[in-house]
Biopython code that builds the backbone (N, CA, C, O; Angstrom):
import numpy as np
from Bio.PDB.StructureBuilder import StructureBuilder

atoms = [
    (1, "MET", "N", (0.839, -1.162, 0.000)),
    (1, "MET", "CA", (0.000, 0.000, 0.000)),
    (1, "MET", "C", (0.895, 1.239, 0.000)),
    (1, "MET", "O", (1.812, 1.335, 0.815)),
    (2, "PRO", "N", (0.640, 2.190, -0.905)),
    (2, "PRO", "CA", (1.476, 3.391, -0.934)),
    (2, "PRO", "C", (1.262, 4.247, 0.306)),
    (2, "PRO", "O", (0.166, 4.293, 0.864)),
    (3, "ARG", "N", (2.312, 4.913, 0.720)),
    (3, "ARG", "CA", (2.241, 5.784, 1.893)),
    (3, "ARG", "C", (2.246, 7.232, 1.433)),
    (3, "ARG", "O", (2.851, 7.547, 0.408)),
    (4, "PRO", "N", (1.580, 8.128, 2.174)),
    (4, "PRO", "CA", (1.617, 9.547, 1.807)),
    (4, "PRO", "C", (3.046, 10.082, 1.877)),
    (4, "PRO", "O", (3.868, 9.612, 2.663)),
    (5, "ALA", "N", (3.313, 11.062, 1.045)),
    (5, "ALA", "CA", (4.629, 11.707, 1.055)),
    (5, "ALA", "C", (4.858, 12.375, 2.400)),
    (5, "ALA", "O", (3.894, 12.729, 3.079)),
    (6, "PRO", "N", (6.116, 12.558, 2.803)),
    (6, "PRO", "CA", (6.398, 13.201, 4.097)),
    (6, "PRO", "C", (5.751, 14.571, 4.245)),
    (6, "PRO", "O", (5.478, 15.007, 5.363)),
    (7, "SER", "N", (5.499, 15.261, 3.121)),
    (7, "SER", "CA", (4.907, 16.593, 3.187)),
    (7, "SER", "C", (3.378, 16.552, 3.199)),
    (7, "SER", "O", (2.744, 17.607, 3.171)),
    (8, "ALA", "N", (2.780, 15.383, 3.238)),
    (8, "ALA", "CA", (1.321, 15.268, 3.203)),
    (8, "ALA", "C", (0.693, 16.025, 4.360)),
    (8, "ALA", "O", (1.076, 15.844, 5.516)),
    (9, "GLY", "N", (-0.262, 16.863, 4.045)),
    (9, "GLY", "CA", (-0.992, 17.577, 5.077)),
    (9, "GLY", "C", (-0.364, 18.885, 5.517)),
    (9, "GLY", "O", (-0.908, 19.553, 6.396)),
    (10, "ILE", "N", (0.759, 19.272, 4.939)),
    (10, "ILE", "CA", (1.424, 20.504, 5.357)),
    (10, "ILE", "C", (0.765, 21.734, 4.736)),
    (10, "ILE", "O", (0.662, 22.771, 5.392)),
    (11, "SER", "N", (0.322, 21.637, 3.500)),
    (11, "SER", "CA", (-0.257, 22.778, 2.792)),
    (11, "SER", "C", (-1.777, 22.693, 2.806)),
    (11, "SER", "O", (-2.340, 21.636, 2.524)),
    (12, "ALA", "N", (-2.444, 23.794, 3.132)),
    (12, "ALA", "CA", (-3.911, 23.810, 3.133)),
    (12, "ALA", "C", (-4.466, 23.692, 1.723)),
    (12, "ALA", "O", (-5.578, 23.194, 1.544)),
    (13, "SER", "N", (-3.721, 24.138, 0.720)),
    (13, "SER", "CA", (-4.221, 24.089, -0.653)),
    (13, "SER", "C", (-3.916, 22.768, -1.356)),
    (13, "SER", "O", (-4.541, 22.455, -2.369)),
    (14, "ARG", "N", (-2.974, 21.993, -0.838)),
    (14, "ARG", "CA", (-2.619, 20.705, -1.449)),
    (14, "ARG", "C", (-2.543, 19.639, -0.373)),
    (14, "ARG", "O", (-1.471, 19.100, -0.096)),
    (15, "ASN", "N", (-3.652, 19.343, 0.217)),
    (15, "ASN", "CA", (-3.699, 18.425, 1.344)),
    (15, "ASN", "C", (-4.186, 17.056, 0.877)),
    (15, "ASN", "O", (-5.310, 16.941, 0.388)),
    (16, "VAL", "N", (-3.364, 16.017, 1.018)),
    (16, "VAL", "CA", (-3.780, 14.677, 0.619)),
    (16, "VAL", "C", (-4.526, 13.953, 1.739)),
    (16, "VAL", "O", (-5.109, 12.892, 1.513)),
    (17, "ILE", "N", (-4.512, 14.515, 2.932)),
    (17, "ILE", "CA", (-5.248, 13.949, 4.054)),
    (17, "ILE", "C", (-6.619, 14.601, 4.069)),
    (17, "ILE", "O", (-6.720, 15.826, 3.999)),
    (18, "HIS", "N", (-7.676, 13.804, 4.161)),
    (18, "HIS", "CA", (-9.029, 14.347, 4.052)),
    (18, "HIS", "C", (-9.858, 14.001, 5.276)),
    (18, "HIS", "O", (-9.769, 12.894, 5.808)),
    (19, "GLY", "N", (-10.653, 14.941, 5.711)),
    (19, "GLY", "CA", (-11.633, 14.710, 6.767)),
    (19, "GLY", "C", (-12.989, 15.146, 6.255)),
    (19, "GLY", "O", (-13.112, 16.234, 5.692)),
    (20, "SER", "N", (-13.991, 14.339, 6.435)),
    (20, "SER", "CA", (-15.337, 14.673, 5.978)),
    (20, "SER", "C", (-15.899, 15.825, 6.791)),
    (20, "SER", "O", (-15.529, 16.022, 7.949)),
    (21, "ASP", "N", (-16.801, 16.585, 6.172)),
    (21, "ASP", "CA", (-17.393, 17.735, 6.850)),
    (21, "ASP", "C", (-18.651, 17.393, 7.634)),
    (21, "ASP", "O", (-19.174, 18.240, 8.359)),
    (22, "SER", "N", (-19.146, 16.169, 7.502)),
    (22, "SER", "CA", (-20.334, 15.749, 8.250)),
    (22, "SER", "C", (-20.400, 14.225, 8.268)),
    (22, "SER", "O", (-19.707, 13.551, 7.506)),
    (23, "ALA", "N", (-21.238, 13.699, 9.143)),
    (23, "ALA", "CA", (-21.407, 12.238, 9.210)),
    (23, "ALA", "C", (-21.996, 11.707, 7.908)),
    (23, "ALA", "O", (-21.625, 10.625, 7.452)),
    (24, "GLU", "N", (-22.910, 12.464, 7.310)),
    (24, "GLU", "CA", (-23.518, 12.040, 6.044)),
    (24, "GLU", "C", (-22.465, 11.968, 4.931)),
    (24, "GLU", "O", (-22.432, 11.002, 4.169)),
    (25, "SER", "N", (-21.617, 12.978, 4.841)),
    (25, "SER", "CA", (-20.534, 12.963, 3.847)),
    (25, "SER", "C", (-19.586, 11.799, 4.102)),
    (25, "SER", "O", (-19.143, 11.138, 3.163)),
    (26, "ALA", "N", (-19.276, 11.551, 5.363)),
    (26, "ALA", "CA", (-18.374, 10.445, 5.705)),
    (26, "ALA", "C", (-18.945, 9.114, 5.238)),
    (26, "ALA", "O", (-18.221, 8.298, 4.667)),
    (27, "ARG", "N", (-20.235, 8.884, 5.473)),
    (27, "ARG", "CA", (-20.855, 7.624, 5.023)),
    (27, "ARG", "C", (-20.761, 7.481, 3.505)),
    (27, "ARG", "O", (-20.437, 6.406, 2.999)),
    (28, "ARG", "N", (-21.043, 8.564, 2.782)),
    (28, "ARG", "CA", (-20.987, 8.528, 1.319)),
    (28, "ARG", "C", (-19.553, 8.270, 0.845)),
    (28, "ARG", "O", (-19.335, 7.464, -0.060)),
    (29, "GLU", "N", (-18.583, 8.944, 1.449)),
    (29, "GLU", "CA", (-17.193, 8.800, 1.030)),
    (29, "GLU", "C", (-16.624, 7.429, 1.392)),
    (29, "GLU", "O", (-15.862, 6.857, 0.613)),
    (30, "ILE", "N", (-16.974, 6.904, 2.535)),
    (30, "ILE", "CA", (-16.523, 5.562, 2.924)),
    (30, "ILE", "C", (-17.052, 4.532, 1.939)),
    (30, "ILE", "O", (-16.349, 3.586, 1.583)),
    (31, "ALA", "N", (-18.297, 4.718, 1.499)),
    (31, "ALA", "CA", (-18.906, 3.781, 0.548)),
    (31, "ALA", "C", (-18.189, 3.789, -0.806)),
    (31, "ALA", "O", (-18.277, 2.817, -1.555)),
    (32, "LEU", "N", (-17.488, 4.865, -1.122)),
    (32, "LEU", "CA", (-16.725, 4.912, -2.376)),
    (32, "LEU", "C", (-15.538, 3.948, -2.352)),
    (32, "LEU", "O", (-15.126, 3.450, -3.400)),
    (33, "TRP", "N", (-14.992, 3.684, -1.177)),
    (33, "TRP", "CA", (-13.752, 2.925, -1.057)),
    (33, "TRP", "C", (-13.901, 1.545, -0.431)),
    (33, "TRP", "O", (-13.048, 0.680, -0.627)),
    (34, "PHE", "N", (-14.979, 1.333, 0.322)),
    (34, "PHE", "CA", (-15.121, 0.074, 1.060)),
    (34, "PHE", "C", (-16.480, -0.558, 0.821)),
    (34, "PHE", "O", (-17.489, 0.140, 0.715)),
    (35, "ARG", "N", (-16.504, -1.882, 0.736)),
    (35, "ARG", "CA", (-17.767, -2.628, 0.684)),
    (35, "ARG", "C", (-18.271, -2.784, 2.117)),
    (35, "ARG", "O", (-17.465, -2.786, 3.047)),
    (36, "PRO", "N", (-19.584, -2.916, 2.318)),
    (36, "PRO", "CA", (-20.123, -3.043, 3.678)),
    (36, "PRO", "C", (-19.475, -4.164, 4.488)),
    (36, "PRO", "O", (-19.276, -4.011, 5.693)),
    (37, "GLU", "N", (-19.143, -5.281, 3.854)),
    (37, "GLU", "CA", (-18.552, -6.399, 4.598)),
    (37, "GLU", "C", (-17.105, -6.126, 5.026)),
    (37, "GLU", "O", (-16.544, -6.889, 5.812)),
    (38, "GLU", "N", (-16.505, -5.065, 4.526)),
    (38, "GLU", "CA", (-15.146, -4.705, 4.932)),
    (38, "GLU", "C", (-15.121, -3.798, 6.163)),
    (38, "GLU", "O", (-14.053, -3.542, 6.719)),
    (39, "LEU", "N", (-16.268, -3.318, 6.586)),
    (39, "LEU", "CA", (-16.347, -2.397, 7.721)),
    (39, "LEU", "C", (-16.639, -3.155, 9.004)),
    (39, "LEU", "O", (-17.376, -4.141, 8.992)),
    (40, "LEU", "N", (-16.070, -2.705, 10.097)),
    (40, "LEU", "CA", (-16.252, -3.336, 11.402)),
    (40, "LEU", "C", (-16.707, -2.303, 12.419)),
    (40, "LEU", "O", (-16.440, -1.110, 12.269)),
    (41, "CYS", "N", (-17.384, -2.760, 13.438)),
    (41, "CYS", "CA", (-17.629, -1.929, 14.612)),
    (41, "CYS", "C", (-16.429, -2.157, 15.523)),
    (41, "CYS", "O", (-16.032, -3.299, 15.753)),
    (42, "TRP", "N", (-15.862, -1.097, 16.031)),
    (42, "TRP", "CA", (-14.656, -1.222, 16.842)),
    (42, "TRP", "C", (-14.858, -0.495, 18.153)),
    (42, "TRP", "O", (-15.361, 0.628, 18.176)),
    (43, "GLU", "N", (-14.474, -1.122, 19.229)),
    (43, "GLU", "CA", (-14.559, -0.517, 20.546)),
    (43, "GLU", "C", (-13.176, -0.560, 21.176)),
    (43, "GLU", "O", (-12.549, -1.617, 21.254)),
    (44, "ASP", "N", (-12.711, 0.587, 21.621)),
    (44, "ASP", "CA", (-11.399, 0.679, 22.255)),
    (44, "ASP", "C", (-11.482, 0.049, 23.642)),
    (44, "ASP", "O", (-12.262, 0.496, 24.482)),
    (45, "SER", "N", (-10.693, -0.969, 23.879)),
    (45, "SER", "CA", (-10.751, -1.674, 25.165)),
    (45, "SER", "C", (-10.209, -0.840, 26.321)),
    (45, "SER", "O", (-10.437, -1.184, 27.480)),
    (46, "THR", "N", (-9.501, 0.244, 26.033)),
    (46, "THR", "CA", (-8.975, 1.102, 27.104)),
    (46, "THR", "C", (-9.845, 2.338, 27.345)),
    (46, "THR", "O", (-9.552, 3.137, 28.234)),
    (47, "GLU", "N", (-10.891, 2.494, 26.572)),
    (47, "GLU", "CA", (-11.719, 3.704, 26.675)),
    (47, "GLU", "C", (-12.273, 3.921, 28.082)),
    (47, "GLU", "O", (-12.317, 5.056, 28.556)),
    (48, "HIS", "N", (-12.689, 2.864, 28.746)),
    (48, "HIS", "CA", (-13.263, 3.025, 30.088)),
    (48, "HIS", "C", (-12.220, 3.497, 31.104)),
    (48, "HIS", "O", (-12.585, 4.023, 32.155)),
    (49, "TRP", "N", (-10.947, 3.319, 30.812)),
    (49, "TRP", "CA", (-9.896, 3.834, 31.697)),
    (49, "TRP", "C", (-9.592, 5.311, 31.414)),
    (49, "TRP", "O", (-9.102, 6.030, 32.285)),
    (50, "LEU", "N", (-9.887, 5.747, 30.196)),
    (50, "LEU", "CA", (-9.545, 7.112, 29.803)),
    (50, "LEU", "C", (-10.655, 8.118, 30.083)),
    (50, "LEU", "O", (-10.379, 9.293, 30.324)),
    (51, "TYR", "N", (-11.898, 7.671, 30.052)),
    (51, "TYR", "CA", (-13.043, 8.571, 30.197)),
    (51, "TYR", "C", (-13.943, 8.093, 31.317)),
    (51, "TYR", "O", (-14.123, 6.891, 31.511)),
    (52, "GLU", "N", (-14.505, 9.033, 32.052)),
    (52, "GLU", "CA", (-15.429, 8.672, 33.136)),
    (52, "GLU", "C", (-16.846, 8.671, 32.632)),
    (52, "GLU", "O", (-17.772, 8.392, 33.394)),
]
sb = StructureBuilder()
sb.init_structure("model")
sb.init_model(0)
sb.init_chain("A")
sb.init_seg("    ")
for serial, (resi, resn, name, xyz) in enumerate(atoms, 1):
    if name == "N":
        sb.init_residue(resn, " ", resi, " ")
    sb.init_atom(name, np.array(xyz, "f"), 0.0, 1.0, " ", f" {name:<3s}", serial, name[0])
structure = sb.get_structure()
């Protein structure tokens, strides 16, 4: 799998790292790259130690 260049994310006008602007956009964008069977529900096993 190719890795981003070391300068990835440094420039606001040429940013290869992307964050969705809403949950709806995220669902649509995730569907472009992944099939439903490739997605998992994930729970951090240390979360209960970090948050009250």
